[in-house]
C-alpha positions in Angstrom: 0.1 -0.2 -0.1 1.2 3.6 -0.7 -0.8 5.7 2.3 -1.4 5.2 6.1 -4.7 5.4 5.5 -4.9 2.3 2.9 -3.1 0.5 6.0 -6.2 1.4 8.4 -9.2 0.7 5.5 -7.4 -2.6 4.6 -7.1 -3.8 8.4 -10.4 -2.7 8.9 -11.6 -5.2 6.0 -9.8 -7.9 7.3 -6.6 -8.0 6.0 -4.0 -9.7 8.3 -0.7 -7.8 7.2 -0.6 -4.7 5.4 2.4 -2.9 5.0 3.6 0.7 3.2 5.9 0.5 0.3 7.5 3.6 -1.3 7.5 3.7 -5.7 11.4 3.2 -6.6 12.8 3.8 -10.1 14.4 1.8 -12.6 18.4 3.0 -12.9 18.9 2.1 -16.5 15.9 4.1 -17.8 16.1 7.0 -14.7 19.7 7.1 -14.0 21.2 10.5 -14.6 23.5 9.9 -16.9 20.9 8.8 -19.6 21.1 10.8 -23.4 20.7 14.6 -23.7 17.0 15.1 -24.3 15.5 15.7 -27.6 14.9 19.4 -27.9 11.1 18.9 -27.8 11.6 18.5 -24.2 13.5 21.3 -23.2 11.1 23.8 -20.8 11.7 26.2 -17.7 9.0 24.4 -15.7 7.0 20.8 -16.3 4.2 19.2 -14.5 3.7 15.2 -15.4 0.6 13.5 -14.2 -3.2 13.5 -14.9 -5.6 16.2 -14.0 -7.2 16.0 -10.8 -9.1 18.8 -9.0 -6.4 20.4 -6.8 -3.5 19.9 -9.7 -6.0 21.4 -12.3 -6.5 24.2 -10.1 -3.0 24.6 -9.5 -1.7 24.3 -13.2 -4.6 26.7 -14.4 -3.3 29.6 -11.7 0.1 29.0 -12.9 -0.4 29.2 -16.6 -3.7 32.0 -16.5 -3.2 34.1 -13.6 0.6 33.6 -12.8 0.9 33.8 -16.7 4.0 30.7 -16.4 5.1 28.8 -19.4 4.3 25.6 -17.3 4.3 22.5 -19.9 2.0 19.3 -19.1 2.4 15.8 -20.1 -0.6 14.0 -18.9 -4.2 12.7 -19.4 -7.3 14.5 -18.9 -6.4 17.8 -19.1 -8.8 18.7 -21.8 -11.4 19.0 -18.7 -9.7 22.2 -17.9 -10.1 25.8 -19.2 -6.5 26.4 -19.5 -6.2 23.4 -21.6 -8.2 25.3 -24.2 -6.9 28.9 -23.4 -3.2 27.4 -23.6 -3.3 24.6 -25.9 0.2 24.5 -26.9 1.6 23.9 -23.3 -0.2 20.4 -23.2 1.3 17.7 -24.5 -0.7 14.8 -23.8 0.6 11.3 -22.6 4.4 10.6 -22.2 5.9 7.2 -22.7 8.1 5.6 -19.6 11.1 5.9 -22.2 10.3 9.8 -23.0 9.8 10.7 -19.1 13.4 11.0 -18.1 14.1 13.0 -21.0 11.2 15.6 -19.8 13.0 15.2 -16.4 16.0 16.1 -17.3 15.2 18.5 -20.0 13.2 20.6 -17.7 14.7 23.4 -15.3 11.9 23.0 -12.8 9.7 20.0 -12.4 6.5 20.5 -10.1 5.5 17.3 -7.6 1.9 17.7 -7.4 0.3 15.1 -5.2 -3.1 14.3 -5.3 -4.9 15.5 -1.9 -8.2 14.0 -3.4 -6.7 10.6 -2.9 -4.7 11.1 0.0 -1.1 11.1 -1.6 1.6 12.9 0.2 4.0 11.7 -2.7 4.1 10.2 -6.6 6.4 7.9 -8.4 7.5 11.2 -9.7 8.8 12.5 -6.4 11.5 9.5 -6.8 11.8 9.5 -10.4 12.5 13.0 -11.1 15.4 13.3 -8.6 16.7 9.9 -10.0 16.7 11.1 -13.4 19.0 14.1 -12.6 16.1 16.8 -12.4 15.2 19.5 -10.2 11.8 18.7 -8.0 10.0 21.5 -6.8 7.1 19.5 -4.7 4.3 20.2 -2.4 5.3 20.1 1.3 4.3 16.7 3.0 5.3 14.5 5.6 6.5 11.9 3.3 8.2 14.4 1.1 10.1 15.8 4.2 11.3 12.3 5.2 12.6 11.3 1.7 14.3 14.3 1.0 16.8 16.8 2.5 15.6 20.4 1.7 18.0 22.5 -1.3 19.7 19.4 -2.3 18.3 19.2 -6.1 14.6 19.8 -4.7 12.6 22.5 -2.8 9.2 22.0 -0.9 6.3 24.3 -0.6 3.1 24.8 0.9 
């Protein structure tokens, strides 16, 4: 399981043993010394992930109110007004083979968790630093336990 709330829920439902497992990364794919990313993956700011309510609001605010040049890779973003107003910033789904290049090619990789799922980290929380990318992530208890601040990642509230 990924969350403390999962342990509680599965135990309540009769599970005899439940353990929290943190995501990892596949070194040959996400190692920091891979090939240089193609020019199409060179961005100032990127977010990789599915649109969920809290993520959609934050990305919309960054794109439309703050006018940041955030590039988004992932699914269901056509459910957001920012998708239609800044279409050139949305790149659709990404492959696992392309993900490390996007992470290495971006100056800032946003690490947005899904509060509606009760998440405190995502797979990208591990993969971005492993690939040699800079992670700007939401401050959560798990992010604080995983990383020392200021060492290729910064946490925000």
